[in-house]
Every structure is written in structure tokens, then in C-alpha cells.
C-alpha positions in Angstrom: 0.0 0.0 0.0 1.4 3.4 -1.0 0.5 6.4 1.0 2.0 8.9 -1.4 0.4 8.1 -4.7 -2.7 6.2 -6.0 -2.7 4.6 -9.5 -5.6 6.0 -11.6 -5.5 3.7 -14.6 -3.8 0.3 -14.2 -3.4 -0.1 -18.0 -1.8 3.2 -18.4 0.4 2.6 -15.4 1.6 -0.7 -16.8 2.6 1.1 -20.1 4.5 3.9 -18.4 5.9 2.0 -15.5 9.6 1.1 -15.6 10.7 3.4 -18.4 14.4 4.2 -18.9 15.3 7.7 -19.9 18.3 9.0 -21.8 17.5 12.5 -20.6 15.0 14.5 -18.4 14.6 18.3 -18.6 12.6 20.6 -16.4 10.1 22.4 -18.7 8.5 24.7 -16.2 6.9 24.4 -12.8 5.8 20.8 -12.2 6.5 19.9 -15.9 9.2 17.8 -17.5 10.2 16.6 -20.9 12.0 13.3 -21.3 13.5 11.1 -24.0 13.3 7.4 -23.5 16.1 5.0 -24.1 14.3 3.7 -27.2 13.9 7.2 -28.7 10.4 8.2 -27.7 9.5 11.6 -26.2 7.5 12.0 -23.1 5.8 15.0 -21.5 5.0 14.7 -17.7 3.0 17.3 -15.8 1.3 17.7 -12.5 -2.1 19.4 -12.6 -4.4 19.6 -9.6 -2.5 16.8 -7.7 -2.7 14.5 -10.8 0.4 13.3 -12.7 -0.4 13.2 -16.4 1.9 12.0 -19.2 2.0 11.7 -22.9 4.3 9.5 -25.0 5.1 10.1 -28.7 7.6 9.2 -31.4 8.3 12.9 -31.9 8.1 16.1 -29.8 5.6 17.4 -32.3 3.3 14.4 -31.5 3.2 15.2 -27.8 -0.2 16.3 -26.5 -2.3 14.0 -28.7 -2.7 11.2 -26.1 -2.3 12.7 -22.6 -3.4 10.3 -19.9 -3.8 10.6 -16.1 -1.4 8.2 -14.4 -1.4 8.7 -10.7 -3.0 10.9 -8.0 -1.0 12.5 -5.3 -2.4 11.4 -1.9 0.3 12.7 0.4 -0.7 16.3 1.5 2.8 17.0 2.8 4.1 17.1 -0.8 2.1 20.2 -1.4 0.6 20.8 -4.9 3.2 18.6 -6.6 6.0 16.2 -5.8 9.5 16.4 -7.3 10.2 14.6 -10.5 12.4 12.2 -8.4 9.4 11.2 -6.2 7.2 10.5 -9.2 10.1 8.6 -11.0 10.7 6.5 -7.9 7.0 5.5 -7.7 6.8 4.8 -11.5 10.1 2.9 -11.4 11.6 5.3 -14.0 15.4 5.5 -14.3 17.9 8.0 -15.7 21.6 8.4 -15.0 22.0 11.5 -12.8 24.2 13.4 -15.3 21.3 13.4 -17.8 18.9 15.0 -15.4 18.7 18.7 -16.4 17.3 21.4 -14.0 15.7 18.7 -11.8 15.2 19.6 -8.2 
């Protein structure tokens, strides 16, 4: 049982869980852009305590299939957790030297 996050959609979670990233870049407050190890682009954002994501073959394709992944249950995290907290729950990995502007 996780007290920090709640999975919203099990199917979406299974697709996004365990991704490996070649790079992660902060793209604004509570928003990140990533490139997966197999060349896909992903946009991750926190809106109203919901972590949403979109995966596409190109950056241009981002925004076409955004899906809600997880809900933030832990009130101590404020409006949004750090990328590292989300990545830990989602079992995402990226070498630290490829994390850009991540707090």
C-alpha cells in the first residue's frame, strides 16, 4: 500500500511503469520533458495533484494522447511532488548526469 500516490489507470500505469530515460529536462513548474532509451519523447506534468503523461515518437506528437497516471495522496508534498518522487513510484530510471534542472 502506497500512502503517497494512487494509480488512476492500471493499464496506463503498466505502459508507463519502468521506463528508462536518456534525458530528463525541467520544462516549467511541475512539468518535465524526457527522451526514453528507445527514442520516444514524453511530457510529464502535475495538474491539480494528478500526474499526467504523454508519449510520442516525436516532440511534435506530444499532446495527442495525454493520460492521467497517478493521483497524489500525500498532503505533505504540497501541490506537486518532485520529479524524483514521481520517478521512484513509477520505477523510472535515468543516470544523474542526464537530469537537467531537476530539483
